[in-house]
C-alpha positions in Angstrom: 17.6 -25.1 -26.5 19.8 -24.1 -23.3 22.8 -22.5 -25.3 19.6 -20.7 -27.1 18.5 -19.2 -23.8 21.4 -18.3 -22.6 21.7 -16.1 -26.1 19.2 -14.3 -25.1 19.5 -13.7 -21.6 23.1 -12.3 -23.1 21.3 -10.3 -25.6 18.8 -8.9 -23.4 20.7 -8.3 -20.0 18.2 -5.7 -19.1 15.1 -7.9 -18.9 16.6 -10.5 -16.7 15.0 -9.0 -13.7 11.8 -9.1 -15.5 8.9 -8.9 -12.4 10.9 -7.7 -9.9 9.3 -4.4 -8.5 12.3 -2.4 -7.3 9.4 0.2 -6.4 6.7 -0.3 -3.5 3.8 2.6 -4.8 2.0 0.3 -7.4 1.4 -2.2 -4.5 0.5 0.8 -2.3 -2.2 2.1 -5.0 -4.0 1.4 -8.2 -3.4 4.4 -10.9 -5.7 3.6 -13.5 -9.3 4.3 -14.8 -11.1 1.4 -12.3 -9.9 4.1 -9.4 -12.5 6.6 -9.0 -9.5 8.8 -6.9 -7.2 8.7 -9.9 -9.7 9.3 -12.2 -10.4 12.6 -10.3 -6.8 13.1 -10.1 -6.6 13.2 -13.9 -9.2 15.2 -14.9 -8.1 17.7 -11.9 -5.1 18.2 -13.6 -5.9 18.1 -17.1 -8.4 20.9 -16.0 -5.2 23.4 -14.7 -3.0 22.8 -18.2 -6.0 23.2 -20.4 -7.5 26.4 -18.2 -4.4 27.8 -16.6 -0.8 26.6 -18.2 1.7 26.5 -16.4 4.3 29.0 -17.2 8.1 29.1 -16.4 8.7 31.1 -13.2 11.1 31.1 -10.5 11.5 28.3 -8.9 10.0 26.8 -6.3 12.0 25.7 -2.3 10.9 23.2 -1.0 11.7 22.5 2.5 12.8 18.7 3.5 13.1 16.9 6.8 14.6 13.8 6.7 13.7 11.3 9.2 16.3 8.3 9.7 14.7 5.3 11.5 17.8 2.7 12.0 18.6 -0.4 13.7 21.2 -0.3 16.3 23.6 -2.3 13.6 22.8 -0.1 10.8 25.1 2.8 10.1 23.4 6.0 10.6 22.7 8.9 7.6 25.2 11.8 8.2 24.7 15.3 6.9 27.3 14.6 4.4 25.3 12.1 3.3 21.8 13.9 3.8 23.1 17.2 2.0 24.7 15.5 -1.2 21.6 13.2 -1.6 19.9 16.6 -1.8 22.4 17.9 -4.1 22.0 14.8 -6.1 18.2 15.2 -6.7 18.7 19.2 -7.0 20.4 18.7 -10.4 17.9 15.5 -11.4 15.1 18.2 -11.1 17.1 20.9 -13.2 17.5 18.7 -15.9 21.7 18.7 -15.1 22.2 15.3 -13.4 25.5 13.5 -13.7 23.6 10.9 -16.4 22.1 13.9 -18.8 24.7 13.4 -21.2 23.9 9.9 -21.9 20.5 10.5 -22.7 19.8 9.6 -26.3 19.5 12.2 -28.8 16.0 12.1 -30.1 15.2 12.5 -26.5 17.5 15.4 -25.8 15.1 18.2 -26.8 12.2 16.5 -24.3 14.4 17.6 -21.0 13.6 20.5 -18.8 14.4 22.3 -15.7 11.5 21.4 -13.5 12.0 25.0 -11.8 11.9 22.8 -8.2 14.3 22.8 -5.7 14.8 20.8 -2.3 16.6 22.1 0.7 16.8 20.7 4.5 14.5 22.6 7.2 16.1 25.3 8.8 12.8 25.9 11.1 11.0 23.0 13.3 7.3 22.9 13.7 7.8 24.4 16.9 9.6 27.5 15.5 13.3 26.1 17.3 16.2 26.1 14.8 16.7 22.5 13.3 19.4 20.4 10.8 16.4 19.2 9.1 17.4 15.2 9.9 15.7 13.6 13.0 17.5 10.2 14.0 15.1 7.1 15.8 16.4 4.0 17.0 14.3 1.2 16.2 14.3 -2.5 17.4 11.8 -3.4 14.1 13.6 -5.1 10.9 12.1 -4.1 7.7 10.0 -1.0 9.7 8.9 0.1 5.9 7.2 -3.1 5.7 5.6 -4.0 8.9 2.2 -3.1 9.4 -0.2 -2.0 12.8 -3.6 -1.4 13.4 -5.7 -0.7 10.4 -2.7 -1.1 7.9 -0.5 1.2 9.1 3.1 1.4 8.0 4.9 1.4 11.1 7.5 4.1 9.9 5.7 6.6 10.4 4.5 6.4 13.6 6.1 6.8 17.1 4.0 4.6 18.8 4.9 1.7 16.3 8.5 2.0 16.1 8.8 4.5 13.6 8.8 8.6 13.2 5.9 10.0 13.3 6.4 13.0 10.5 6.4 16.7 11.0 3.1 18.6 9.5 2.8 17.8 6.0 1.7 21.5 5.4 4.6 22.8 6.1 7.0 20.2 5.4 8.4 17.2 3.0 8.3 14.2 5.0 11.5 11.5 4.0 11.5 8.2 6.0 14.6 6.7 5.8 14.5 3.1 7.1 14.9 -0.7 6.3 12.6 -1.3 3.2 13.0 -5.2 2.4 14.2 -5.9 -1.2 12.3 -2.2 -2.0 14.7 0.5 -2.9 11.7 2.9 -1.9 7.6 4.2 -2.2 5.6 7.2 -2.4 2.5 8.7 -1.1 0.6 9.7 -4.6 -1.1 13.5 -4.2 -4.4 13.1 -3.0 -4.0 9.5 -2.0 -2.2 9.0 1.1 -3.9 6.5 2.8 -3.6 8.3 6.0 -2.0 12.3 6.6 0.6 10.6 8.2 1.9 9.2 5.7 2.2 11.8 3.4 5.6 11.9 2.1 8.5 9.3 0.8 10.0 6.4 2.0 13.9 5.3 0.9 15.6 2.0 1.8 18.4 3.6 4.1 21.2 1.0 2.7 19.8 3.3 -1.2 19.9 6.7 0.2 22.9 8.9 -1.2 26.2 7.9 -2.5 27.8 7.2 0.9 28.3 5.6 3.5 25.8 2.3 3.2 24.0 4.0 0.2 27.4 4.2 -1.5 27.9 0.6 -1.3 24.8 -0.3 -2.5 25.9 -1.3 -6.3 24.0 -0.2 -9.0 21.5 1.7 -7.3 24.5 3.9 -5.6 24.3 7.2 -6.6 21.2 8.9 -5.3 18.4 8.8 -8.2 16.3 6.7 -6.1 15.0 9.6 -4.5 14.9 11.3 -7.4 12.0 8.3 -8.8 10.0 8.5 -5.1 9.9 12.5 -5.5 8.5 11.9 -9.3 5.8 9.8 -7.4 5.1 12.5 -5.1 4.6 15.0 -7.6 2.1 12.5 -9.6 4.2 10.5 -12.3 3.3 7.0 -12.8 5.9 4.4 -14.2 6.9 5.7 -17.3 5.2 2.5 -19.2 2.4 2.4 -16.7 1.2 0.0 -13.9 2.7 -2.9 -12.5 5.0 -5.6 -14.3 2.9 -7.2 -17.1 4.4 -6.3 -20.2 1.9 -4.7 -22.5 1.5 -2.1 -24.8 -2.1 -1.1 -22.7 -1.0 0.7 -20.0 0.2 4.0 -20.1 1.7 7.1 -17.6 -0.7 9.7 -18.7 1.7 12.0 -19.6 1.9 12.7 -23.9 5.5 13.3 -24.6 6.6 9.8 -23.1 6.6 7.1 -25.5 4.9 4.6 -24.8 6.5 1.0 -23.3 5.6 -2.3 -22.6 7.0 -2.2 -19.6 10.1 -1.2 -17.1 13.7 -1.8 -18.3 16.1 -2.7 -16.0 20.0 -2.7 -15.3 21.2 -0.3 -18.1 20.5 -0.7 -22.0 22.4 1.3 -24.2 21.2 2.0 -28.1 17.6 2.4 -29.3 15.4 -0.1 -27.5 12.2 -0.5 -28.6 8.6 -1.8 -27.9 5.0 -0.7 -28.3 6.1 0.6 -32.4 8.1 3.2 -30.1 11.6 3.9 -29.1 11.5 4.2 -24.9 12.7 6.3 -23.2 14.6 3.8 -20.5 17.1 6.4 -19.0 13.8 8.7 -17.4 13.7 8.7 -13.8 9.9 6.9 -13.5 11.6 4.1 -14.7 13.6 0.6 -13.2 16.7 1.0 -14.5 19.5 1.7 -12.2 21.7 4.7 -11.4 24.1 4.3 -13.8 21.3 5.2 -16.8 18.5 7.2 -15.1 19.2 11.1 -16.4 15.6 13.0 -17.5 12.7 14.3 -16.7 10.2 15.2 -19.9 8.7 18.8 -20.8 5.3 17.0 -20.0 6.6 15.2 -17.2 7.4 19.1 -15.5 4.3 20.5 -16.6 2.3 17.4 -14.9 4.2 17.6 -11.8 3.7 21.6 -11.3 0.2 21.0 -12.1 0.3 18.7 -8.6 2.0 21.5 -7.0 -0.7 24.1 -7.9 -3.3 21.9 -7.2 -2.3 19.4 -3.9 0.7 21.2 -2.5 -0.5 24.6 -2.9 1.9 25.8 0.4 4.6 25.4 -1.9 4.3 27.4 -5.3 5.4 30.9 -3.6 7.6 29.5 -1.2 10.7 31.8 -0.6 14.2 30.5 -1.2 15.4 28.5 1.5 19.0 29.2 1.0 21.6 31.6 2.1 24.4 33.2 0.7 28.0 33.7 2.2 29.5 36.7 2.4 32.6 36.1 0.8 35.0 33.2 -0.1 37.2 33.5 2.4 34.5 33.0 5.7 32.9 30.4 3.3 35.7 27.9 3.1 36.9 28.7 6.5 33.3 27.1 7.9 33.6 24.3 5.7 33.2 20.6 6.3 35.1 17.8 5.2 33.5 14.0 6.0 35.5 11.4 4.7 33.3 7.8 4.1 36.4 4.8 4.7 34.0 2.4 3.1 33.5 4.1 -0.4 37.3 6.4 0.1 35.3 9.5 -0.8 35.6 13.0 0.6 32.5 15.4 0.9 32.8 18.8 1.4 29.8 20.8 2.6 28.5 23.8 3.7 25.1 24.9 4.3 25.2 28.4 3.1 25.8 28.9 -1.1 29.1 30.7 -2.6 28.1 31.9 -6.1 30.0 31.2 -9.0 31.9 27.8 -10.1 34.8 26.8 -8.0 37.7 24.7 -8.9 38.4 21.4 -6.9 42.1 19.9 -8.0 43.5 17.6 -5.7 47.3 16.7 -5.9 49.2 13.9 -4.9 52.1 14.3 -2.4 54.3 14.3 -5.0 52.4 17.0 -7.3 50.8 14.5 -9.5 47.1 15.8 -10.4 44.5 12.9 -9.7 41.4 14.8 -9.5 39.9 17.7 -11.0 36.6 19.4 -11.6 34.2 22.1 -10.8 32.1 23.0 -8.0 29.0 25.0 -9.0 26.0 26.1 -6.5 25.5 23.4 -4.6 26.0 22.4 -1.3 28.7 19.8 -1.5 31.2 18.7 -3.4 32.1 14.8 -3.5 36.1 13.6 -4.3 35.6 10.1 -5.5 39.2 8.5 -4.2 38.6 5.0 -4.5 40.9 4.2 -7.3 44.1 5.8 -5.6 46.5 4.5 -3.3 46.2 5.1 0.2 48.1 8.2 1.4 48.2 12.0 2.1 46.8 14.4 -0.9 46.1 18.1 -1.0 43.0 19.2 -1.6 42.8 23.2 -4.0 40.1 25.2 -4.1 40.4 28.2 -6.1 37.4 30.8 -7.9 40.1 33.7 -9.7 42.3 35.1 -7.6 41.4 33.2 -4.5 42.4 29.3 -3.3 42.6 27.5 -0.3 44.7 24.4 -0.4 44.0 21.6 2.7 45.7 18.2 3.9 43.4 14.8 3.4 44.5 11.3 4.2 42.6 8.2 2.1 42.9 5.0 4.1 
């Protein structure tokens, strides 16, 4: 019998974590027909999609403010980490994330650009300039789990050791702080228990792909924030709610296959339950960052309807990106940040230079050790974890224009 149990675990490693909730949403809000607020939510979505079908349109830009709430012994979130994290989310929402090529062929026709992007706020609530990142030192451990009067979650309030968010009518508040064994959570549209708690929370050890986030194992590539923003924009977990394996629940989205429950780790090939091939690579499942790849077309329609109903302040927002005048100017103002823990360099700029650039890394003896294309993201990450310590040269080129910089790996 023990051998049989071991065989089953080896055969189905993605079920080893059964009954583990990486996301806290299902504990915070009931998303089924027993909840009148959720029934009303679905009626609004159905009515909007029936009478005003969401058409392809210009991209919606949502200004983000990241509130880092950390204890003295926790590594602070750097600007490089924040920009790189938003680049990951923006690529995910564009249907161009790092795992999109892994998507099972049957699901490829379902993928759609959500036409939603996120950028750091540049103007604070008082009209002054801002980096879009706030820093609060706290003495409260696991502050995303601590509660005060009326069950208010501490991370959202100055007086409870956290950080009071900015006006949710103008900004998407993202709190980054310690969250126990959980990866994150979000308020659901129209159902935040208090207005001050509208937004997204991500565990400080699972934010981004560098720093502590990049060192967090299989959840260290930045897709946790994509998952939680999906909730903020009205998406349930793809199998429904809770951790019970059943085919009687649903995510209330038409084109996502019914699944009996969450998947974990990173399965391969066709996985079958509820008489359907399951889309375990969907951003709203519990598979890890090696797997998560896409939203479906109907999920996109769902999120766009949510914007029209609950977040109208952003449906006509202009681009919050600015563009550089020339390659030389753009290059001269680049910031280069090194993360010694992961041996990754992040190059970034707050403004966009249009067009693809080629990034090549050479060893001191002229060997090409890394290469890639930098598109229109604000940041580019060079992973040198597989090369030895030493001096390297980074060449960034576009057409005839190119620049070279010396960097160190240690």
